[in-house]
C-alpha positions as CSV (number, residue, x, y, z in Angstrom):
1,X,-98.3,88.2,66.4
2,X,-98.1,84.9,68.1
3,X,-97.3,83.2,64.8
4,X,-94.4,85.7,64.3
5,X,-93.1,84.8,67.7
6,X,-93.2,81.1,67.1
7,X,-91.6,81.5,63.7
8,X,-88.9,83.7,65.3
9,X,-88.4,81.1,68.0
10,X,-88.1,78.3,65.4
11,X,-85.6,80.4,63.5
12,X,-83.6,81.0,66.7
13,X,-83.7,77.3,67.5
14,X,-82.6,76.4,64.0
15,X,-79.8,78.9,64.2
16,X,-78.7,77.5,67.6
17,X,-78.9,73.9,66.3
18,X,-76.9,74.8,63.2
19,X,-74.3,76.6,65.3
20,X,-74.1,73.5,67.6
21,X,-73.8,71.2,64.6
22,X,-71.0,73.3,63.1
23,X,-69.1,73.4,66.4
24,X,-69.5,69.6,66.8
25,X,-68.3,69.0,63.2
26,X,-65.2,71.3,63.8
27,X,-64.5,69.4,67.0
28,X,-64.8,66.1,65.3
29,X,-62.5,67.2,62.5
30,X,-60.0,68.4,65.1
31,X,-60.1,65.1,67.0
32,X,-59.7,63.1,63.8
33,X,-56.8,65.2,62.7
34,X,-55.1,64.8,66.1
35,X,-55.7,61.0,65.9
36,X,-54.1,60.9,62.4
37,X,-51.1,63.0,63.6
38,X,-50.6,60.8,66.6
39,X,-50.9,57.7,64.4
40,X,-48.3,59.0,62.0
41,X,-46.0,60.2,64.7
42,X,-46.1,56.9,66.6
43,X,-45.5,54.9,63.4
44,X,-42.5,57.1,62.5
45,X,-41.1,56.9,66.0
46,X,-41.4,53.1,66.3
47,X,-39.8,52.6,62.8
48,X,-37.1,55.1,63.6
49,X,-36.3,53.2,66.9
50,X,-36.0,49.9,65.0
51,X,-33.9,51.6,62.3
52,X,-31.5,53.0,64.9
53,X,-31.1,49.6,66.6
54,X,-30.5,48.0,63.2
55,X,-27.9,50.6,62.3
56,X,-26.0,49.8,65.5
57,X,-26.1,46.1,64.6
58,X,-24.9,46.7,61.1
59,X,-22.0,48.9,62.2
60,X,-20.8,46.4,64.8
61,X,-21.2,43.5,62.4
62,X,-19.3,45.3,59.7
63,X,-16.4,46.2,62.0
64,X,-16.2,42.5,62.9
65,X,-16.5,41.4,59.3
66,X,-13.8,43.9,58.2
67,X,-11.4,42.6,60.9
68,X,-12.2,39.0,59.9
69,X,-11.6,39.6,56.2
70,X,-8.4,41.5,57.1
71,X,-7.1,38.7,59.2
72,X,-7.8,36.2,56.3
73,X,-5.8,38.4,54.0
74,X,-3.1,39.2,56.6
75,X,-3.8,42.9,56.0
76,X,-6.4,44.4,58.3
77,X,-6.9,47.5,56.2
78,X,-7.9,45.3,53.2
79,X,-10.8,44.0,55.1
80,X,-12.1,47.5,55.7
81,X,-11.5,48.4,52.0
82,X,-13.4,45.4,50.8
83,X,-16.4,46.1,53.1
84,X,-16.4,49.7,52.1
85,X,-16.3,48.8,48.4
86,X,-19.3,46.5,49.0
87,X,-21.2,49.4,50.5
88,X,-20.2,51.8,47.8
89,X,-21.5,49.4,45.2
90,X,-24.7,48.8,47.1
91,X,-25.2,52.6,47.5
92,X,-24.9,53.1,43.7
93,X,-27.4,50.3,43.0
94,X,-29.9,51.7,45.6
95,X,-29.5,55.2,44.2
96,X,-30.4,54.0,40.7
97,X,-33.4,52.2,42.0
98,X,-34.5,54.7,44.6
99,X,-37.7,55.8,42.9
100,X,-38.9,52.3,42.2
101,X,-38.5,50.9,45.6
102,X,-38.0,53.5,48.4
103,X,-39.9,56.6,47.3
104,X,-43.0,54.6,46.3
105,X,-43.0,52.4,49.3
106,X,-42.6,55.3,51.8
107,X,-45.3,57.4,50.0
108,X,-47.7,54.4,50.1
109,X,-47.0,53.8,53.7
110,X,-47.8,57.4,54.7
111,X,-50.9,57.5,52.5
112,X,-52.2,54.2,54.0
113,X,-51.7,55.6,57.6
114,X,-53.5,58.9,56.7
115,X,-56.4,57.3,54.9
116,X,-56.9,54.4,57.4
117,X,-60.4,54.4,58.7
118,X,-61.0,53.5,62.3
């Protein structure tokens, strides 16, 4: 009888320890997932902020360049057409090379952030 009670107590202790272990593992998984999400979000936010500032710079620079080229040619609108043509050509080239450079680089960046060990 006493042997049965001690076995039952050991089984109860084992079940309680297993339950605590599973709860701890779930909590650890949840905390790691939150840390990864926070890492990805902060990385995206900081890169997006830099990108926005760079876009403002490019826009203002291109307006100035367009006026400068237009003044050299004595036709302001020609400066804007030349700068626009440059960007049209650049867009076509980037579109043709998008998989080689942009898609792979972005995918690798996200994968590196997600798989980074602390």
